[in-house]
C-alpha positions as CSV (number, residue, x, y, z in Angstrom):
1,X,110.5,92.0,159.1
2,X,110.5,89.8,155.9
3,X,112.8,87.4,157.6
4,X,110.2,86.5,160.2
5,X,108.7,84.1,157.7
6,X,111.9,82.0,158.0
7,X,112.4,79.2,160.5
8,X,114.2,80.1,163.8
9,X,114.1,83.9,163.3
10,X,112.9,86.3,165.9
11,X,112.7,90.0,166.5
12,X,113.3,92.5,169.3
13,X,111.9,96.0,168.5
14,X,114.1,98.7,170.0
15,X,112.5,101.9,168.8
16,X,111.9,102.9,172.4
17,X,115.2,102.0,174.0
18,X,117.7,102.6,171.2
19,X,119.5,105.6,169.9
20,X,118.7,106.6,166.3
21,X,122.3,107.7,165.9
22,X,123.7,104.3,167.0
23,X,122.5,100.9,165.8
24,X,123.9,99.4,169.1
25,X,121.7,100.6,171.9
26,X,123.3,101.1,175.3
27,X,120.2,99.6,177.0
28,X,121.1,95.9,176.5
29,X,118.9,94.6,179.3
30,X,115.6,95.5,177.5
31,X,116.9,94.2,174.2
32,X,117.9,90.9,175.9
33,X,114.6,90.5,177.7
34,X,112.7,91.0,174.5
35,X,114.8,88.4,172.6
36,X,114.3,86.1,175.5
37,X,110.5,86.5,175.3
38,X,110.6,85.6,171.6
39,X,112.8,82.5,172.4
40,X,110.6,81.4,175.3
41,X,107.4,81.6,173.2
42,X,108.7,80.4,169.8
43,X,111.5,77.9,170.7
44,X,110.6,76.7,174.2
45,X,106.9,76.5,173.7
46,X,105.8,78.8,176.6
47,X,102.1,79.4,176.0
48,X,100.1,82.6,176.8
49,X,103.3,84.7,176.5
50,X,103.3,87.9,174.5
51,X,106.6,87.7,172.8
52,X,106.7,91.1,171.0
53,X,104.9,94.3,170.3
54,X,102.3,94.8,167.6
55,X,103.4,93.8,164.0
56,X,101.4,95.2,161.1
57,X,99.2,92.5,159.5
58,X,96.9,94.2,156.9
59,X,94.8,97.2,156.0
60,X,91.4,98.0,154.8
61,X,90.3,101.3,153.1
62,X,87.1,102.6,154.6
63,X,85.6,105.9,153.3
64,X,88.6,108.1,153.4
65,X,90.3,106.2,156.2
66,X,92.6,103.2,156.5
67,X,92.0,100.6,159.2
68,X,95.1,98.7,160.3
69,X,95.2,95.2,161.9
70,X,98.1,93.7,163.8
71,X,99.5,90.5,165.1
72,X,101.0,90.3,168.7
73,X,98.6,92.8,170.3
74,X,98.4,90.9,173.5
75,X,95.6,92.2,175.7
76,X,95.2,95.3,173.6
77,X,96.8,98.3,171.9
78,X,97.8,101.5,173.7
79,X,99.2,104.9,172.8
80,X,102.2,105.6,175.1
81,X,102.3,109.1,176.5
82,X,98.9,110.1,175.2
83,X,98.0,110.2,171.5
84,X,99.3,108.0,168.7
85,X,102.0,109.8,166.7
86,X,104.4,109.3,163.8
87,X,101.8,108.0,161.4
88,X,101.7,109.4,157.8
89,X,99.2,108.7,155.1
90,X,99.2,109.1,151.3
91,X,96.8,109.0,148.3
92,X,97.7,107.8,144.8
93,X,100.2,110.6,144.5
94,X,102.4,108.9,147.2
95,X,102.9,112.2,148.9
96,X,102.9,111.3,152.6
97,X,101.5,113.8,155.1
98,X,101.1,113.6,158.9
99,X,98.0,111.6,159.9
100,X,95.6,111.3,162.8
101,X,95.6,107.7,164.2
102,X,93.2,106.4,166.8
103,X,92.8,103.0,168.4
104,X,89.4,101.4,167.8
105,X,89.2,98.2,169.7
106,X,91.9,96.0,168.4
107,X,92.7,98.1,165.2
108,X,94.0,101.5,164.4
109,X,92.1,103.9,162.1
110,X,94.4,106.4,160.2
111,X,93.2,109.5,158.3
112,X,94.0,113.0,157.3
113,X,91.8,115.9,156.2
114,X,94.2,116.5,153.3
115,X,94.0,113.0,151.8
116,X,90.5,112.2,150.6
117,X,91.3,108.8,149.1
118,X,94.1,107.2,151.1
119,X,96.1,104.2,149.7
120,X,99.0,103.8,152.1
121,X,100.1,104.4,155.7
122,X,103.6,104.4,157.3
123,X,104.5,104.3,160.9
124,X,107.8,105.3,162.5
125,X,109.3,105.3,159.1
126,X,112.1,107.7,159.7
127,X,115.3,107.6,161.7
128,X,114.1,109.9,164.5
129,X,110.5,108.9,165.0
130,X,109.3,108.6,168.6
131,X,107.4,105.4,169.0
132,X,103.9,105.8,170.4
133,X,102.2,102.4,169.6
134,X,102.6,99.6,172.1
135,X,100.6,96.6,173.3
136,X,99.3,96.7,176.9
137,X,102.2,94.4,177.9
138,X,104.5,97.4,177.2
139,X,106.2,96.1,174.0
140,X,106.5,98.6,171.1
141,X,105.2,98.1,167.6
142,X,107.7,97.7,164.8
143,X,107.9,100.4,162.2
144,X,106.0,99.5,159.1
145,X,104.7,100.5,155.7
146,X,101.5,99.3,153.9
147,X,102.9,100.2,150.5
148,X,105.9,98.8,148.7
């Protein structure tokens, strides 16, 4: 993700088409199409093209909850197959626990009854996490962490 600040670098998130046991997904078609979207938008100047899924931008702590903002949300955020999943949250102790995440307009609000003063959120931050966050164009969000 840090390389996206460099010139001529793109991304294809494969959390939903890959195999967590094999870095080389068998589904090459979706990977190629996602890389092509990035190239068309970033290198060939195609306007009004959503080139990737949501990418974490920033967070705000709001009375026991964390509100997340994203780039590349296209026409909106969606939870694939029902509810958002694979979000964890932590307080100052950095002990991450499963969290409830809900879409509110163009942001996501993350919370847990066991974390009164949250400081960090992670999404799909393990090898076997099932992705649930997508944009309405059908592209998955990248895994991310708000802490370092």
